[in-house]
N, C-alpha and C positions, 0 to 999 in steps of 0.2 A: 277856609280851605284854600290852599294854594299849591301850585305844582311843585315849587321848590321844597315846601315842607313835606309833601308826599313823595318826593324824589321820583316823579313820573319820568323824568329824563333818563333815569337808569334803565328804562325799558327800551329806549331807542336802540335799534340794532339787533334786538332779540329776534331769533328766527325759530321756526318749526317747519318740518317737512312731513307731508302726508302723501301717501300713494293711493291710487284708485284705478279702476278699470271702467271704461265707458261701456256699460252694458245696455241692452236695448229696452228693457222694461221701463226704466224711468222716462226715457224718451217717449215711449208709447203712452205712458200714464199722463205726462204733461200735455201731449197732443190731445188726449181725451178731455183733460181739464179745460183746455182752450177750445173745446168743441170742434176739434179736427179729427180726421180718421185716426184710429188708435192702433194701426198695424205696427208690430215690432220691426224696426228697420234692420236690414242686413248689415253685416260687418262691412265697414268702409263708408257707410253713410255719414256725411258731414253733420256735425252738431250745429244747429242754428245758433247765432250769437246769443250769449248769456245762458244758454242751456247747460253750460258747465256747472252752474249752481246746483244742478241735480246730483252732483258728485262731490267728493271731499266733504261729506256731511259732518257736522259737529257732534261727535259721539261721546258726549259727557254722560257719566253714570248718573242714575237717578238721584243718588245722595249728594251729587255735586250741583244740583239745580237750585237756584235761588227762588225767592217768592214771586218774581215776575215771569218765571219760566225760562229765563236765560241761565247760563252757567254762573255760579257764584264768582265774585270778582277775584282777580288774580290769575295765576297761571300764565298763559301767553300774553293776554291783554293786561294792561296795567290796572291795579285795583282802585279805580276811580270811585270815590264814595258817593258821588251824586246818583240819585235814584233812577232817573229816566235816561234810557239809552235809545238812540235813534240812528237809523241809516240815513246820512245826510246826502250822499251822492257817491258816484264812482266815475272812474275814467279808465278806458280800455284801449289797448293796441292789439289788434288781431294780426299776428305775424304769419301764421299758417294754420289751416283748419284742423280742428280736433275731430276725430272720427270714431264711430261706433267700433268697438274692439280695441281701441288704443289703451295701452297701459301708460298711466300718467303719474307724474310726481308734481306736487305743488309746494313750493318753498315760499313761506310767508315771513315777512320782516316788518317789525315796527319801524315805520319810516319817519314818523314825527309825532310828537305830543305837544300840544299848545294849549295854554290856559288863557281864556278871555273872560270879559265881563259883558253880559248881555242884558237885554231888557228885563228878563226875569231873574237875574242873578248870575252866579258864576257858571261858566261853560268850560268844558274840556273837550278838545278835538283830538282824536287819534286817527292818524292816517296809516293804513297797512298796505304794503306792496305785496302782491301775489305774483309769482312767476310760475307758469305751468309749462312743463316739458314732457315730451314723450320719454318713457323710461329708457335710459341709456344714451340719450341725446343731450348735448350741451346747449343746443340752440333753443331759445325760448319760443314757444308757440303762441302764448297769450300772456300779456302783462296787464294786470289790473291793480288800480289804486282804489282802496275802499275807505271812505270818510265816515267815521263814527263820531257822534256828538253826545256828550253826557250833560245833563242839566238838572236843576232842581225840579221837584214836583210842582205842578201848577197849583195856584190858589184861586179862590173865587174872586180875589181882588185884581188878578192879572188881566190886563186888557189884551184881547186877541190881536195878533199882528194884522196890519192893514192889508187886505187882500189886493192882489194884482189881477186886472182883467187879462184873460187869455187872448192871444191873437185871433183876429176875426177872418184871416185869409187862408184857412185850411183848404188845401187841395184834396186831402183825404181825411175822413173822419169815421170812426167806428164807436158806437155807443155800447157800453157794458153795464149790466145790472148785477152788481155783486151780491152774494148772499153767503150765509154761514157755510154752505157746502163748498163753494168755490174757495173760500179762504181756508177752510179746514184742509181741503185736498192739497192746496199749495203749501201750507204749513207742513203737512205730512211728507210731501215729496222732497222738501228741503230740510226735513227734520228740525223745523224751527219751533221751539217750545214757547216762544214769547206769547204770553197770554192775551195781549192786546188784539191778536188776530182771530181768536176763536172763543174766548171766555167773556161773554157779554157782561156777566155780573161783575167780573174783575175790572174790565175796561171802563165801565160806567161808574161803578161804586168806589173803586180804589184810585184809578187814574183820572177820573172825571171827564172822560170823553163821551160824546153823545151816542156812539155806536162802535162796532168793531172797525179796526183800522185796516184798510187794504194795504198789503205789503208793498213797500216801495219797489223792491226787486220785481214783484209781479207786474207792477205798472210799467217799469222799464222794459220788461220782457214783452209786454203787449205793444209798446211803442215800436220795438224792432220787429215784432210779428206783423204789425201793420205795414212797415216798410218792406218786409220780406214778401208779403202777399201782393203788394202793389208794384214792386219791382223785383220779380222773382229771379231775374238773372244777375242782380246786383250783388257785389261782394263788399262787405263792410270792412274798412281798414281801421277805423277808430270810432269810438263812441264815448260820449260823456253825458251824464245826467245829474241834475240837482233837484232834490226834493224841496218844494216851495211851501206846500200846505198839506195837511193830512187829508186823506180821502176816506170817507166812512161808508159802511155798507148800507146805510139807511136811505141812500139815493143813488141814482145812476151816475156814471161819469163817462167821459169820452177821451179817446186817444186820437191825436190829430197829427198831420204832417204836411209839409210843403217842400218840394224840391227847390233849391235855389238856382239862380241863373248860371252859376259856374258849372252846373252839370255833375258836380261831385259831392256837394254838400246838401244834406236834408235836415231841415229844422223840424223837430218833433216836440210835441208837448201833450200834456194831459190837462183836462179841465173838469171841474165839478159841475153839478146840475145847474148851478147859478152862473156858470161861465167864468168862474175864478180859476186862475192858473194854479195847478197843483204840482206839476213837474215840468221842467224845461230841459231839453236835450238836443244834442247835435250829433249826427252821424256823418262821417266822411267815407265816401266810396272809393274803391280802387280805380 
């Protein structure tokens, strides 16, 4: 399999536009899921960073769903034949706040498609650019780059990647104990059918993992939730995260952060119960 044979480059530049309205119930439902008060917010309430993922949901018909719970390959994303798809990371620029009641449009563009060879075989990286605007406005309110990686299925002969120790200098730390209900609720809120997050028989028997996988976007959301509650007056100008290692529901994990000396940058990270780094992130404040 190679990109030139599959003509993945033909997908670069493809776009799709989706419209949605920031309604209060998803906001309240995620608040409840994160063990916060679940009041429905009034019109005009700013969305916390990354909570836009509650909107523009992937509304694929049931007949369009593949065996892993994702939509079948093709359509907007290129039809990469590799069986495993993962959210590798994202980068964000927050230009102006999104608010409850806003009518929004999101224009998504295939920014790049790259084929590489990794430790376990071929890899295909797809980078998607999302631009969110208020309806009728030309100015972009939020720019997001989403990194997706496709890879071969793991085999028993594959050596696991060398773990990295998490930083030991956290100024803030919150421990989370994931369970089936937390992961199901987040999957439902984001209409994410990927079975690795809620189908234990599938994730252990087919994909060979030891437990349900905690969503990367959920962990990223918890990192910024930590910042938001430690620095409630802070406004995030940009944020980026990279998934380093899977987090499973069979053990607790922690989200951590440390403000840097410049007064504008916050280093954020997640670690598993053994202290291994699972996600690395940076937020820059206005």
